[in-house]
C-alpha positions in Angstrom: 0.0 0.0 0.0 1.4 3.4 -1.0 0.7 6.2 1.4 1.5 9.9 1.2 2.0 11.9 4.3 1.1 15.5 3.7 2.9 17.6 6.2 1.4 21.1 5.6 0.3 24.1 7.7 -3.4 24.9 7.6 -4.6 28.5 8.3 -7.9 30.2 9.4 -9.0 30.3 5.7 -11.2 27.3 4.9 -11.0 27.9 1.1 -7.2 28.2 1.2 -7.0 25.0 3.2 -9.2 23.2 0.6 -6.9 24.5 -2.2 -3.9 23.1 -0.3 -5.6 19.7 0.0 -6.3 19.8 -3.8 -2.8 20.7 -4.8 -1.2 18.1 -2.4 -3.6 15.3 -3.4 -2.8 15.9 -7.0 0.9 15.7 -6.3 0.5 12.5 -4.2 -1.6 10.9 -7.0 1.1 11.6 -9.5 3.4 9.6 -7.3 1.1 6.7 -7.2 -0.3 7.1 -3.7 -3.5 5.3 -2.8 -4.0 7.1 0.5 -3.2 10.7 1.3 -3.1 11.7 4.9 -3.4 15.3 6.1 -3.0 16.6 9.6 -5.6 17.3 12.3 -7.3 20.7 12.0 -7.0 21.0 8.2 -10.3 22.7 8.1 -9.1 25.5 10.3 -6.0 25.8 12.4 -6.1 25.9 16.2 -6.0 29.3 17.7 -9.0 30.4 15.6 -12.7 30.2 16.4 -13.9 26.7 15.6 -17.7 26.7 16.3 -18.5 29.2 13.5 -17.0 27.0 10.8 -18.2 23.6 12.1 -20.4 21.7 9.7 -21.8 18.2 9.2 -20.1 15.5 7.2 -22.6 16.4 4.4 -21.6 20.0 4.4 -19.8 22.0 1.7 -16.3 21.6 3.1 -16.5 17.8 3.4 -18.2 17.6 0.0 -15.3 19.5 -1.6 -12.8 17.1 0.0 -14.8 14.2 -1.5 -14.6 15.8 -4.9 -10.9 16.2 -4.6 -10.5 12.5 -3.6 -12.7 11.4 -6.5 -10.9 13.6 -9.0 -7.5 12.1 -8.2 -8.7 8.5 -7.4 -7.2 8.6 -3.9 -8.5 8.2 -0.4 -8.0 11.4 1.7 -7.9 11.6 5.5 -8.2 15.2 6.7 -9.1 16.8 10.0 -12.2 18.9 10.3 -14.7 20.1 12.9 -18.3 19.0 13.2 -21.0 20.4 15.5 -21.4 19.1 19.0 -23.2 20.4 22.1 -23.6 24.1 22.8 -20.7 26.1 21.5 -18.4 23.0 21.3 -17.4 21.0 18.2 -16.1 17.6 17.6 -12.5 17.1 16.3 -13.3 14.8 13.4 -11.2 12.9 10.9 -13.0 12.7 7.5 -12.0 9.6 5.5 -13.2 9.6 1.9 -12.2 7.8 -1.2 -13.2 5.5 -4.0 -14.4 2.7 -1.7 -14.7 4.2 1.7 -16.6 6.8 3.6 -16.0 7.1 7.3 -15.2 9.4 10.1 -13.6 9.4 13.6 -14.2 11.8 16.5 -11.1 12.3 18.6 -11.6 10.5 21.9 -8.8 11.9 24.1 -8.9 15.7 24.4 -5.7 17.7 24.9 -6.2 19.3 28.4 -2.5 19.6 29.0 0.5 22.0 28.8 -1.9 25.0 29.6 -4.3 24.3 26.7 -7.9 23.0 27.3 -9.2 21.4 24.2 -12.3 20.3 26.1 -13.4 24.0 26.4 -14.2 24.0 22.7 -14.3 20.4 21.7 -16.5 17.5 22.8 -15.0 14.0 22.9 -15.8 11.1 20.7 -16.5 7.7 22.2 -15.5 4.9 19.9 -12.5 3.5 18.0 -12.8 3.3 14.2 -11.2 1.0 11.7 -11.6 1.3 7.9 -10.8 -0.7 4.9 -8.7 1.1 2.3 -7.2 -0.5 -0.8 -7.3 -3.9 0.8 -5.7 -2.8 4.1 -7.4 -2.4 7.5 -6.5 0.9 9.1 -7.2 2.4 12.5 -7.7 6.1 13.1 -6.3 8.3 15.9 -5.8 12.0 16.5 -2.9 13.8 18.2 -3.2 13.4 22.0 -4.6 9.9 21.4 -1.0 8.8 20.8 -0.4 9.0 24.6 -3.0 6.2 25.3 -1.7 2.8 24.4 -5.1 1.1 25.0 -6.6 2.7 21.9 -3.9 1.3 19.7 -4.1 -2.2 21.0 -7.9 -2.1 20.7 -7.5 -1.0 17.0 -5.1 -3.8 16.4 -7.5 -6.3 18.0 -10.2 -5.0 15.6 -7.9 -5.9 12.7 -5.8 -2.7 12.1 -2.6 -3.4 10.3 -1.7 0.3 10.4 -2.8 3.2 12.5 -3.1 6.7 11.0 -2.4 9.5 13.5 -3.3 13.0 12.4 -1.9 15.7 14.6 -1.4 19.4 15.3 1.3 18.8 17.9 2.1 21.5 20.3 5.6 22.9 20.3 7.8 23.1 23.4 10.8 21.7 25.2 11.2 18.0 24.4 7.9 17.9 22.4 9.6 16.6 19.1 11.3 13.9 21.1 8.0 12.9 22.8 6.3 12.7 19.4 9.0 10.5 18.1 9.1 8.2 21.2 5.3 7.9 21.4 4.7 7.0 17.7 7.4 4.3 18.0 6.0 3.0 21.2 2.4 2.8 19.8 3.8 0.8 16.9 5.4 -1.6 19.3 2.3 -1.8 21.5 0.1 -2.7 18.6 2.6 -4.4 16.3 1.1 -2.3 13.5 2.5 0.3 11.2 2.0 3.9 12.4 1.5 6.6 9.8 1.9 9.8 11.9 1.2 13.1 10.1 1.7 16.4 11.9 1.2 19.9 10.8 4.5 21.5 9.7 6.2 24.0 12.0 4.6 27.3 11.0 7.0 29.9 9.7 5.3 32.5 11.8 4.9 30.4 15.0 4.1 32.5 18.1 6.3 31.2 20.9 3.8 32.6 23.5 0.7 30.9 22.1 -0.8 27.9 23.9 -2.7 26.7 20.8 -1.0 23.6 19.3 0.1 24.3 15.8 2.7 21.7 14.7 6.4 20.7 14.9 6.5 18.5 11.7 8.5 15.3 11.9 5.7 13.2 10.2 6.9 9.6 10.0 6.1 6.1 9.1 7.0 3.6 11.9 7.2 -0.1 11.3 5.5 -2.8 13.5 9.0 -3.3 15.0 9.1 0.3 16.3 11.7 1.4 13.7 11.3 4.6 11.7 10.9 3.7 8.0 11.1 7.4 6.9 10.6 10.8 8.5 10.3 14.5 7.5 11.9 17.4 9.2 10.0 20.4 10.6 9.3 22.1 7.3 6.4 21.4 4.9 6.8 18.3 2.7 5.2 15.3 1.1 6.5 11.9 2.1 5.5 8.9 0.0 6.1 5.4 1.5 5.2 1.9 0.5 3.9 -0.2 3.4 4.7 -3.9 3.3 1.7 -5.1 5.3 3.1 -8.7 5.4 5.6 -7.2 7.9 2.7 -6.9 10.4 2.1 -10.7 10.2 5.8 -11.3 10.7 6.0 -9.0 13.7 2.9 -10.5 15.3 4.2 -14.0 14.8 7.6 -13.1 16.4 6.3 -10.8 19.2 2.7 -11.8 19.9 2.0 -9.1 22.5 -1.6 -8.9 21.6 -2.1 -12.7 22.2 0.1 -12.7 25.3 -1.6 -9.8 27.1 -3.1 -10.7 30.4 -5.2 -7.6 30.9 
């Protein structure tokens, strides 16, 4: 399975973000990608009002992403915001492509490092796995990466790879934590991890508590080793996943079968 990791920086402008998805999807399709993964908050970057732009999965923003996926014959995963209770939204991953239509609402909310995502976002409640191009993939968003149980549950539901879409907050040691956590979750689940973060913004405000991105999108193997990784700047990383490697890892290190609780 050929996947493209689209490490980009979204903005407050919904139309500009759609144009970025269109350009990057076209580039990925030209390189033979079947799946194009964008970061969390592709609809609108954090640090901007979310409730005014939230819309249903049948709304115009999601419909345009569907058109882009159909035009280029790829499956697109992109972060958007859907309505929830009161003034809150849900932090939603839209998955749309030739043979799939699904979504995942972020379960674990980032109430940490001085930022309270739960003030503006309502949590999801259920793990989600999808079938894409013959592969079974689990879905996760940003702070979810700190919770191993989600990843082992996705693996038990058949996930051969877990896609993580993030807008990872910058700070001391945060890049190292991102790298460590993505490798650890691959080992926990003996699955590939396809971790796509927003690029480090050129105009990042060091005083802001809103998570933007640090880059370092990566593919990690079921053995916990980094297959390939980007730096901090925007980029497109295209990687072929050998899904048979998952079977080999699970036969050699059957942590899912050996678990006692």
